[in-house]
C-alpha positions in Angstrom: 13.8 8.2 0.3 12.6 4.8 1.4 13.0 1.9 -1.0 9.9 -0.2 -1.1 12.0 -3.4 -1.4 13.3 -2.8 2.1 9.9 -2.6 3.7 7.9 -5.3 5.5 4.2 -5.2 4.8 3.6 -3.5 8.2 6.3 -0.9 7.5 4.9 -0.3 4.0 1.5 0.3 5.4 2.9 2.7 8.0 4.9 4.5 5.3 1.9 4.8 3.0 -0.2 6.3 5.8 2.6 8.7 6.7 2.8 9.9 3.1 -0.8 9.7 1.9 -3.1 9.9 4.8 -4.8 8.0 7.6 -6.8 5.4 5.7 -4.4 2.5 5.1 -6.1 0.9 2.1 -6.5 4.2 0.3 -3.0 5.2 1.1 -1.6 1.9 -0.2 -3.8 2.3 -3.3 -2.3 5.7 -4.0 1.2 4.2 -3.7 0.2 1.5 -6.2 -1.1 4.2 -8.6 2.0 6.3 -8.3 4.1 3.2 -9.0 2.1 2.1 -12.0 3.2 4.8 -14.5 1.4 2.9 -17.4 3.6 -0.2 -17.0 3.2 -3.2 -14.7 6.3 -3.2 -12.5 7.4 -5.1 -9.4 6.9 -2.0 -7.3 3.3 -1.7 -8.6 2.6 -5.4 -8.0 4.0 -5.0 -4.4 1.7 -2.1 -3.6 -1.3 -3.5 -5.4 -1.0 -6.9 -3.7 -0.8 -5.1 -0.3 -3.9 -3.1 -1.3 -5.8 -6.3 -2.1 -4.8 -7.8 1.3 -6.1 -4.6 3.1 -9.2 -4.4 1.0 -10.3 -8.0 1.7 -9.4 -8.2 5.4 -12.0 -8.8 8.0 -13.4 -5.7 9.7 -12.0 -5.1 13.2 -15.3 -5.2 15.0 -15.6 -1.4 15.5 -15.9 -0.7 11.7 
């Protein structure tokens, strides 16, 4: 199992997509929800922060 603390943001996105599906922002959101477990934890904040970055990024022109 991969420890989220050892991941760069890019590696975390790739891991989330590998585990959850092709849409990066939805995949990262799923990881945040899995990490939440009813309590705000560092892992949850990591995934949620990454989700916010993905959700607010500029479209890539083709989207």
